[in-house]
C-alpha positions in Angstrom: 9.0 -17.9 20.0 7.2 -16.1 17.0 3.3 -15.3 17.5 1.0 -17.1 15.9 -2.1 -15.0 16.6 -3.6 -13.0 13.9 -4.5 -10.1 16.1 -3.4 -9.3 19.4 -5.3 -8.4 22.4 -4.8 -4.6 22.0 -5.8 -4.8 18.4 -8.8 -6.7 18.9 -9.9 -4.4 21.4 -9.7 -1.7 18.9 -11.7 -3.7 16.4 -14.3 -4.6 18.9 -14.9 -1.3 19.9 -15.2 -0.3 16.2 -17.6 -3.3 15.5 -19.7 -2.3 18.5 -20.3 1.5 17.1 -21.2 0.1 13.7 -23.5 -2.8 15.1 -26.5 -0.6 15.5 -26.4 0.4 11.7 -25.4 -2.9 10.4 -28.8 -4.4 9.9 -29.8 -1.3 7.4 -27.1 -2.1 5.0 -27.6 -3.7 1.5 -25.2 -6.4 1.7 -23.1 -8.4 -0.7 -21.6 -11.6 0.3 -19.1 -13.9 -1.9 -17.7 -17.0 -0.8 -15.3 -19.0 -2.7 -13.3 -22.0 -2.4 -9.8 -22.5 -4.7 -8.0 -25.8 -5.2 -4.8 -25.4 -6.5 -1.7 -27.8 -7.4 1.6 -26.0 -8.3 5.1 -27.5 -9.6 8.3 -25.3 -8.7 11.8 -26.1 -9.6 13.1 -24.0 -6.5 11.1 -24.2 -3.7 13.5 -22.3 -1.5 14.6 -19.5 -3.8 18.2 -20.9 -3.6 21.0 -20.6 -6.0 20.7 -22.8 -9.0 23.3 -25.4 -7.6 21.3 -25.9 -4.4 17.6 -25.6 -5.8 15.4 -28.2 -4.9 11.8 -28.9 -6.5 8.6 -29.5 -4.9 4.6 -30.1 -5.7 2.3 -28.0 -3.5 -1.3 -28.3 -2.8 -3.0 -25.3 -1.6 -6.7 -25.2 -0.3 -7.7 -21.3 -0.3 -10.9 -20.3 1.5 -11.9 -17.0 0.6 -14.9 -14.5 1.7 -15.3 -11.0 0.3 -18.2 -9.0 2.2 -19.5 -5.7 1.1 -22.2 -3.4 2.9 -23.7 0.0 1.8 -25.9 2.2 3.9 -26.9 6.0 4.1 -24.6 6.3 7.2 -22.3 3.2 6.9 -20.1 1.5 4.6 -18.1 -1.8 5.0 -15.8 -3.9 3.0 -13.8 -7.2 3.8 -11.7 -9.6 2.1 -10.4 -12.6 3.8 -8.0 -15.3 2.2 -6.6 -18.5 3.9 -3.8 -20.0 2.1 -3.4 -23.7 3.3 0.0 -24.9 1.9 0.9 -28.8 1.9 4.2 -29.6 0.5 4.6 -33.0 -1.1 8.5 -33.2 -0.2 9.0 -30.7 2.3 6.0 -31.7 4.9 7.9 -29.9 7.9 7.3 -26.7 5.9 3.2 -27.3 5.6 1.5 -23.9 6.8 -1.3 -21.7 6.9 -1.0 -18.3 5.8 -3.6 -15.5 6.2 -4.4 -12.3 4.2 -7.0 -9.8 5.3 -8.4 -6.6 4.5 -11.3 -4.6 6.2 -12.4 -1.3 6.0 -15.3 1.0 6.8 -17.0 4.3 7.2 -19.7 5.5 9.5 -21.4 8.6 9.9 -22.3 8.7 13.7 -23.9 12.3 13.9 -25.5 13.5 10.5 -23.1 15.6 8.5 -20.6 16.1 11.4 -19.0 13.2 13.3 -17.5 10.4 11.0 -15.2 7.7 11.9 -13.2 5.6 9.4 -11.5 2.2 10.4 -9.0 -0.4 8.9 -7.3 -3.6 9.7 -5.1 -5.7 7.5 -3.1 -8.9 8.0 -0.4 -10.2 5.3 3.2 -11.2 4.9 6.2 -8.9 4.4 10.2 -9.7 3.6 11.9 -9.0 7.2 14.9 -7.8 5.4 15.4 -5.7 1.8 17.9 -8.4 0.9 16.0 -11.7 1.5 14.5 -13.7 -1.3 11.2 -12.4 -2.6 8.2 -14.7 -3.6 5.4 -13.0 -5.5 3.5 -16.3 -5.3 3.7 -16.6 -1.5 4.5 -20.3 -1.7 8.3 -20.9 -0.9 9.8 -21.8 2.5 12.5 -21.1 4.5 12.1 -17.3 3.0 12.2 -15.5 6.4 8.9 -13.4 5.8 7.1 -12.2 8.6 3.5 -11.8 9.6 2.0 -7.9 9.8 -1.0 -7.0 11.6 -2.1 -3.5 11.5 -5.1 -1.6 12.7 -6.1 2.3 12.0 -8.9 4.3 13.9 -9.7 7.6 12.9 -12.5 9.5 14.3 -13.0 13.0 13.0 -15.5 15.9 12.7 -16.2 17.7 9.2 -18.4 20.6 8.3 -19.3 23.0 6.0 -19.8 26.6 6.7 -22.2 27.8 4.0 -20.3 28.5 0.7 -17.7 30.2 2.6 -15.5 27.2 3.7 -15.2 23.8 4.8 -13.2 22.1 7.7 -11.9 18.8 9.3 -10.5 17.7 12.5 -9.6 14.4 13.7 -7.4 12.0 15.6 -6.0 9.0 13.9 -4.2 5.9 15.6 -2.6 3.3 14.0 -1.1 -0.1 15.4 1.2 -2.0 13.7 3.0 -5.4 14.8 5.2 -8.1 13.6 5.4 -11.4 14.6 9.5 -11.4 14.9 9.6 -10.4 18.4 12.7 -7.7 18.0 10.6 -4.4 19.2 9.5 -3.1 15.6 5.7 -2.8 16.8 4.9 0.7 16.6 1.9 2.9 17.6 1.2 6.1 15.2 -0.8 9.1 16.7 -1.8 12.0 14.7 -3.8 15.5 14.8 -5.0 16.2 11.6 -6.8 19.6 11.0 -7.8 21.5 7.6 -9.8 24.5 6.2 -10.5 25.0 2.8 -12.5 27.8 0.9 -15.8 27.4 -0.4 -17.5 28.2 -3.6 -17.8 31.9 -2.6 -14.2 32.3 -3.5 -14.6 31.7 -7.2 -10.9 33.1 -8.2 -8.8 32.9 -5.2 -8.6 29.2 -3.6 -7.0 28.9 -0.3 -6.1 26.2 2.6 -5.0 25.8 5.8 -3.5 22.4 7.3 -2.1 21.4 10.6 -0.6 18.0 11.5 1.1 16.7 14.5 2.6 13.2 14.1 3.9 11.0 16.9 5.7 7.9 16.2 6.1 5.4 19.3 7.8 2.0 18.6 8.1 -0.4 21.4 11.6 0.0 23.7 12.8 2.7 20.9 13.3 6.6 21.0 10.0 8.4 19.7 9.7 10.8 17.0 7.4 13.9 16.6 6.7 15.8 13.4 4.6 19.0 13.8 3.7 21.4 10.5 1.4 24.2 9.8 0.9 25.1 6.3 -1.2 27.6 4.1 -1.6 27.3 0.4 -3.3 29.8 -2.2 -4.5 29.2 -6.1 -5.1 32.0 -8.3 -5.5 31.8 -12.1 -3.2 33.8 -14.1 -4.0 32.5 -17.5 -6.9 30.5 -19.1 -7.2 27.3 -17.3 -3.5 27.9 -15.5 -3.4 29.1 -11.7 -0.2 29.9 -9.6 0.3 28.0 -6.5 1.9 29.6 -3.6 2.5 27.5 -0.2 4.0 28.7 3.2 4.5 27.2 6.5 6.3 26.3 9.4 7.4 22.6 10.8 9.1 21.7 14.2 10.2 18.3 14.6 12.0 15.8 16.9 14.0 12.8 15.6 17.2 10.8 16.2 20.1 12.2 13.4 23.8 11.5 12.9 24.8 15.0 14.7 22.6 16.2 17.6 23.3 19.8 16.0 21.4 19.1 12.9 18.6 21.5 12.2 15.0 19.8 12.7 12.7 22.9 12.3 12.3 25.8 10.1 10.0 27.8 7.5 9.0 26.0 4.7 7.4 27.5 1.3 7.0 26.4 -2.6 5.7 28.3 -5.4 4.4 26.7 -8.6 1.9 26.3 -11.4 -1.0 24.6 -12.1 -2.9 23.5 -15.4 -6.6 22.5 -15.5 -7.5 22.2 -19.7 -10.6 20.2 -18.8 -12.5 18.7 -16.3 -10.7 15.3 -17.0 -7.0 16.5 -16.4 -5.0 18.4 -13.9 -1.5 19.0 -13.8 0.5 20.7 -10.8 4.0 21.5 -10.3 5.8 23.0 -7.1 9.3 23.9 -6.0 10.5 25.2 -2.7 12.3 24.7 0.3 12.3 23.1 3.8 15.0 23.3 6.4 16.7 20.3 5.1 17.0 21.7 1.8 15.3 22.3 -1.6 12.1 20.3 -2.3 9.7 19.6 -5.5 6.2 18.4 -5.9 4.4 17.0 -8.8 1.0 15.7 -9.5 -0.8 14.8 -12.9 -4.2 13.0 -13.3 -6.1 12.2 -16.5 -9.2 10.3 -16.8 -10.8 9.6 -20.3 -13.1 7.0 -21.5 -10.2 4.5 -22.5 -7.1 6.1 -20.7 -6.2 6.7 -17.4 -3.0 8.3 -16.2 -1.4 9.6 -13.1 1.9 10.6 -12.0 3.1 12.1 -8.8 6.6 13.1 -6.9 6.8 13.8 -3.1 9.1 14.3 -0.3 8.3 13.7 3.2 9.5 12.2 6.7 7.9 8.2 7.5 8.7 5.0 8.9 8.1 1.3 7.7 5.2 0.9 10.2 3.1 3.7 8.7 3.9 2.6 5.1 2.8 -1.2 6.1 -0.4 0.2 7.9 -1.5 1.7 4.3 -0.2 -1.0 2.3 -2.5 -2.4 -0.1 -3.5 -6.1 0.7 -5.4 -7.2 -2.5 -5.6 -5.9 -6.1 -8.5 -4.7 -7.9 -9.3 -8.5 -8.8 -8.8 -9.5 -5.0 -5.8 -11.2 -5.5 -3.3 -10.9 -2.8 -0.4 -8.6 -3.2 3.1 -9.4 -1.8 5.2 -6.5 -2.6 9.2 -7.0 -2.4 10.0 -3.3 -2.6 9.7 -2.4 1.0 12.8 -1.5 3.4 14.6 -3.5 6.2 12.2 -4.2 8.8 13.2 -1.3 11.5 11.7 1.7 13.4 14.0 4.3 12.0 12.5 7.9 10.5 13.8 8.3 6.8 12.9 10.9 4.4 11.3 9.2 1.6 11.1 10.5 -2.2 8.8 8.8 -4.5 8.3 9.4 -8.0 5.5 6.9 -9.4 3.4 7.0 -12.5 0.9 4.8 -13.8 -1.5 4.0 -16.8 -4.2 1.8 -18.2 -5.8 1.8 -21.5 -8.9 0.1 -22.1 -9.7 -1.7 -25.6 -13.4 -3.4 -26.4 -12.5 -6.5 -25.4 -8.9 -6.3 -23.7 -6.8 -3.7 -21.5 -3.2 -3.0 -21.4 -1.5 -0.9 -18.1 1.9 -0.3 -16.7 3.6 1.4 -13.9 7.1 2.8 -13.1 8.0 3.8 -9.7 11.5 5.4 -8.3 11.5 5.0 -4.1 14.5 6.6 -2.4 15.1 6.5 1.5 17.4 8.6 3.2 18.0 7.4 6.8 18.1 10.3 9.5 19.9 8.1 12.0 23.2 7.0 10.0 22.8 8.8 6.8 22.7 5.5 4.8 20.4 5.5 1.8 18.3 3.0 -0.1 17.1 3.1 -3.6 14.2 1.1 -5.3 12.8 1.4 -8.7 11.1 -0.7 -11.2 8.5 -1.0 -13.7 5.2 -3.3 -14.2 3.4 -4.0 -17.5 0.3 -6.3 -18.0 -1.9 -7.0 -20.4 -5.6 -8.6 -20.1 -7.7 -9.8 -23.0 -11.1 -11.8 -23.4 -11.0 -14.8 -25.5 -14.6 -15.5 -25.7 -17.5 -14.9 -23.3 -16.0 -17.5 -21.0 -12.1 -17.1 -21.1 -9.8 -14.5 -20.2 -5.9 -14.4 -20.0 -3.4 -12.1 -18.5 0.5 -11.7 -19.3 2.5 -9.5 -17.3 6.3 -8.6 -16.9 7.7 -7.0 -13.5 10.8 -5.7 -12.8 12.5 -4.3 -9.7 16.0 -2.9 -8.8 16.8 -2.9 -5.1 20.3 -1.0 -3.6 20.2 -1.7 -0.1 21.9 -0.1 3.0 24.7 -2.6 3.0 25.6 -2.0 -0.7 24.0 -5.5 -1.9 22.6 -4.4 -5.1 20.2 -6.8 -7.1 17.7 -7.0 -9.8 14.5 -9.1 -9.7 12.4 -10.1 -12.8 9.1 -11.7 -12.6 6.8 -13.0 -15.6 3.0 -14.3 -15.6 1.1 -15.8 -18.2 -2.6 -17.0 -16.8 -5.5 -18.2 -18.6 -8.9 -18.7 -16.9 -12.0 -20.4 -18.3 -15.5 -20.2 -16.6 -16.9 -23.9 -17.0 -20.2 -22.9 -15.3 -21.3 -20.0 -13.1 -20.2 -21.4 -10.2 -16.9 -23.1 -11.4 -13.7 -21.5 -12.5 -10.6 -23.2 -14.1 -7.1 -21.1 -13.9 -3.9 -22.2 -15.6 -0.8 -20.3 -14.8 3.2 -20.3 -15.7 5.4 -17.7 -13.7 9.0 -17.1 -14.2 11.0 -15.6 -11.2 15.0 -14.5 -11.2 17.0 -12.8 -9.2 20.6 -11.2 -10.2 22.5 -10.2 -7.2 26.1 -8.8 -6.4 26.3 -11.7 -3.9 26.4 -14.9 -5.8 24.6 -16.6 -3.0 21.8 -14.3 -3.4 21.0 -15.0 -6.9 18.4 -17.6 -7.9 15.5 -18.3 -10.4 12.5 -20.5 -10.4 9.9 -22.0 -12.9 6.5 -22.4 -11.7 3.0 -24.2 -13.1 -0.1 -24.3 -11.3 -3.8 -25.3 -12.2 -6.7 -24.1 -9.8 -10.4 -25.1 -9.5 -12.2 -22.5 -8.1 -15.6 -23.0 -6.4 -18.3 -19.7 -6.3 -20.9 -19.9 -3.8 
């Protein structure tokens, strides 16, 4: 039987303790509270995302209460976004349900300029398996999606030692729970420490970093990752600097062969370039005990153009990725990613390349991103590769009307050799009838081309929404 609580007792205990710490300062915050209620009607020609010859249509009525709360003070900041999605199916009435999305985070300074605490809680839905049908609109039935509840608590000390250095040390606890009751719930416990050079060092910049991560899945083998790294940056040409890294790591995790190396020295060398305060680039090549490694980081921020790109390699698990996953986008709309891996507690080496850019025009903006995420599972040596691209265009059609058109693409090569391509298109127009009343019209198209004929599908959806702001 699946759990139906948003948070379990253990997670609620953590959240209540966090709330008690913040309650003393909450009255001194500047609060911004924005409730809303949306009523949406949608028609779709494939409600269960089945092959075309099995597709069934339906009309769905959604009632969506929302609440956005933010509070800001000298020693405390809080943000909360909550959304309940009440779905009523006209034909498939047995599938009527309520789906919740929640993101709450905050930071408190408990001792001035010394002791801080960060906390985060989230609740959303995700696919249980990488090959199952994916619905970015979150209205489909019989898809096998599961609920994910996460809690993160991070107390830490942060101190500046004059102009010589600044340091930080803390303990981060994450709890991730899934409602499929198959032992994938996980605790992650981390000790993090860092010491960085201060303004006294005008040329040589240095840093020391220590981390100890422990993955504790329920009823499964536990894993440990411990690493110490020192790095330096030194100018070699005008606006260009050399980078060096040296450290050691000692890990414990399941591999195909018990004799596989799991510890050793690590190093890296590279170059950085900062032609202006708006632009920074770094490229590093090195080696760890499992082979050659690379890192890349590019950031550019101008008045109209924002650009970022990065590449990194490290060990991770599904639970820690779910704990940090975004729940809402910048406009407050929920995000239901379809690029996660199979739900399990296995450790994998992730290799992530991602780039995104946004260009702002006087009354519109154009944005996009590309990514490639590879996972190499340590227990059996299998691999998964997911890559894709998004492009969207937002525009204003007068003072009260705006629109968005977007195209999204995903390729997924699963661990069982089932490859598929996902395509998603969106056209949306929004009109503000009054300060407290917004109307939205949408058309979305969803398609999957799979190596498995039973896994291919396509869907059209049209929707009309009235949103009341309070």
